[in-house]
C-alpha positions as CSV (number, residue, x, y, z in Angstrom):
1,M,-33.0,-47.0,-23.6
2,S,-32.9,-46.9,-27.4
3,D,-29.9,-47.7,-29.6
4,D,-30.1,-44.3,-31.3
5,P,-26.8,-42.5,-30.5
6,W,-28.7,-39.2,-30.6
7,D,-31.1,-40.2,-27.9
8,E,-29.8,-38.6,-24.7
9,D,-29.6,-40.5,-21.5
10,P,-31.2,-38.2,-18.9
11,H,-28.7,-39.4,-16.3
12,Y,-25.8,-38.6,-18.7
13,A,-27.1,-35.1,-19.3
14,H,-27.5,-34.5,-15.6
15,Q,-23.9,-35.8,-15.0
16,A,-22.5,-33.6,-17.8
17,A,-24.3,-30.5,-16.4
18,W,-22.9,-31.3,-13.0
19,Q,-19.4,-31.7,-14.3
20,N,-19.6,-28.4,-16.3
21,L,-20.9,-26.6,-13.1
22,S,-18.2,-28.1,-11.0
23,T,-15.5,-27.1,-13.5
24,Q,-16.8,-23.5,-13.6
25,F,-16.7,-23.3,-9.8
26,T,-13.2,-24.7,-9.7
27,N,-12.0,-22.2,-12.3
28,S,-13.7,-19.3,-10.6
29,G,-12.2,-20.3,-7.2
30,Y,-8.8,-20.6,-8.8
31,R,-9.1,-17.1,-10.4
32,Q,-10.3,-15.7,-7.1
33,G,-7.4,-17.3,-5.3
34,I,-4.9,-15.8,-7.7
35,I,-6.5,-12.4,-7.4
36,A,-6.5,-12.6,-3.6
37,G,-2.8,-13.6,-3.7
38,K,-1.9,-10.8,-5.9
39,E,-3.8,-8.3,-3.8
40,A,-2.1,-9.6,-0.6
41,S,1.3,-9.3,-2.3
42,L,0.6,-5.8,-3.6
43,Q,-0.7,-4.7,-0.1
44,E,2.4,-6.2,1.6
45,G,4.7,-4.4,-0.9
46,F,2.9,-1.2,-0.5
47,D,3.0,-1.4,3.3
48,V,6.8,-2.1,3.2
49,G,7.5,0.7,0.7
50,F,5.3,3.1,2.6
51,A,7.0,2.3,5.9
52,N,10.6,2.1,4.7
53,A,10.7,4.8,2.0
54,G,7.5,6.9,1.7
55,T,6.9,8.0,5.2
56,P,10.4,8.7,6.4
57,I,11.5,10.5,3.2
58,G,8.2,12.4,2.9
59,R,8.3,13.4,6.6
60,E,11.9,14.6,6.4
61,L,11.3,16.6,3.2
62,G,8.0,18.1,4.6
63,A,9.7,19.1,7.9
64,L,12.6,20.7,6.1
65,R,10.3,22.7,3.9
66,G,8.3,23.7,7.0
67,V,11.4,24.8,8.9
68,A,12.7,26.7,5.9
69,S,9.4,28.5,5.3
70,A,9.0,29.4,9.0
71,L,12.6,30.7,8.9
72,V,11.8,32.9,5.9
73,S,8.7,34.2,7.7
74,F,10.6,34.8,10.9
75,L,13.4,36.7,9.1
76,S,10.9,38.7,7.1
77,S,9.3,40.0,10.4
78,I,12.5,41.0,12.2
79,N,15.4,43.3,11.4
80,T,17.9,41.0,9.7
81,T,20.5,41.2,7.0
82,P,19.3,40.8,3.4
83,A,21.9,38.0,3.0
84,E,20.3,35.9,5.7
85,L,16.8,36.4,4.3
86,D,18.1,35.6,0.8
87,E,19.8,32.5,2.0
88,A,16.6,31.3,3.8
89,R,14.5,32.0,0.6
90,A,17.0,30.2,-1.6
91,I,16.9,27.1,0.7
92,A,13.1,27.2,0.8
93,T,12.9,27.6,-2.9
94,S,15.3,24.7,-3.5
95,L,13.4,22.5,-1.1
96,S,10.1,23.3,-2.9
97,R,11.5,22.1,-6.2
98,I,12.4,18.6,-4.9
99,R,9.9,15.8,-5.8
100,F,9.6,12.6,-3.9
101,T,10.6,10.7,-7.0
102,D,13.9,12.7,-7.1
103,I,15.1,11.4,-3.8
104,A,13.3,8.1,-3.2
105,P,15.6,5.1,-3.7
106,P,14.8,3.0,-6.8
107,D,12.8,-0.1,-6.1
108,I,15.2,-2.6,-7.7
109,E,13.0,-5.6,-6.8
110,A,9.9,-4.1,-8.5
111,E,11.9,-3.1,-11.6
112,Q,13.3,-6.6,-11.9
113,H,9.9,-8.1,-11.5
114,A,8.5,-5.8,-14.2
115,R,11.3,-6.7,-16.5
116,E,10.6,-10.4,-16.0
117,H,6.9,-10.1,-16.6
118,L,7.2,-7.6,-19.5
119,G,9.9,-9.6,-21.2
120,N,12.1,-6.6,-21.3
121,D,15.8,-6.8,-20.6
122,D,16.4,-3.1,-21.3
123,P,17.4,-1.3,-18.1
124,G,15.3,1.7,-19.3
125,L,12.2,-0.5,-18.5
126,V,9.0,-0.1,-20.6
127,Q,6.9,2.7,-19.3
128,T,3.3,1.9,-18.5
129,E,0.6,4.3,-19.5
130,V,0.3,5.6,-16.0
131,L,4.1,6.1,-15.7
132,S,4.2,7.8,-19.1
133,Q,1.4,10.2,-18.1
134,K,3.1,11.0,-14.8
135,R,6.4,11.6,-16.6
136,E,4.6,13.9,-19.2
137,M,3.1,15.9,-16.3
138,E,6.6,16.2,-14.7
139,I,8.0,17.4,-18.0
140,L,5.3,20.1,-18.2
141,E,5.9,21.2,-14.7
142,E,9.6,21.3,-15.5
143,M,9.0,23.5,-18.5
144,L,6.7,25.9,-16.5
145,S,9.2,26.3,-13.7
146,H,12.1,27.1,-16.1
147,M,10.3,29.5,-18.5
148,N,12.5,32.3,-17.3
149,A,15.7,30.3,-17.0
150,R,16.9,30.6,-20.6
151,G,19.8,28.6,-21.8
152,T,20.5,26.9,-18.5
153,E,20.3,23.2,-18.2
154,Q,18.3,22.1,-15.2
155,I,19.3,18.9,-13.4
156,R,16.8,17.2,-11.0
157,P,17.8,17.3,-7.3
158,T,19.2,14.2,-5.6
159,R,19.3,12.9,-2.1
160,E,22.7,14.6,-1.7
161,D,21.1,17.9,-2.5
162,V,18.7,17.4,0.3
163,V,21.6,16.7,2.7
164,K,23.4,19.9,1.5
165,L,20.2,22.0,1.9
166,K,19.7,20.6,5.4
167,G,23.3,21.5,6.2
168,R,22.8,25.0,4.9
169,L,19.6,25.4,6.9
170,S,21.4,24.1,10.0
171,L,24.2,26.6,9.5
172,L,21.8,29.5,9.0
173,S,19.9,28.7,12.1
174,E,23.1,28.5,14.1
175,R,24.3,31.9,12.8
176,L,20.9,33.3,13.9
177,G,21.3,31.8,17.3
178,L,18.3,29.4,16.8
179,S,18.4,25.9,18.2
180,L,16.9,23.6,15.6
181,S,17.2,19.8,15.9
182,L,17.4,18.9,12.2
183,Q,19.4,15.7,12.8
184,D,16.2,14.1,14.2
185,L,14.7,14.4,10.7
186,S,17.3,12.3,9.0
187,T,16.2,9.2,7.0
188,D,19.9,8.2,6.8
189,K,20.2,6.9,10.4
């Protein structure tokens, strides 16, 4: 071995290459572990949200819409009073205007997590690009649905509105002598 500092020791070069490769594998494994952990947490969160909010609320709203539409169709095919048919149509129309986002409970935990990671203490929460695009689409839908409703302020429906519509649907079916079990559809059990 020479005294020249620029002369490389083949053993040292091999050791350095090995150390570099080992560091790369460690870093890669660490990143993959973080990604897998995030994916598992996301999947678990999705599963819980889907089971506790998405499915029951969507099922109830879909069933109410189906019952209301069937009632409109039934009343259109028989000799009934215009008031009953109008009531069924009004209920069906109101139910059709309700979005899942109108009645789903807010995910407080997800909003808090987003605030922590986005560094935002504003309760309005910073909109992501996807949320902004979704909101823009909802605004356009809103504008289209209210083109003929001049000068009237439209307020988005709430969970209480669904409960009221369900009550109206139940009363109408009772007046018609129909036995509908709408209580089985409740997500408020």
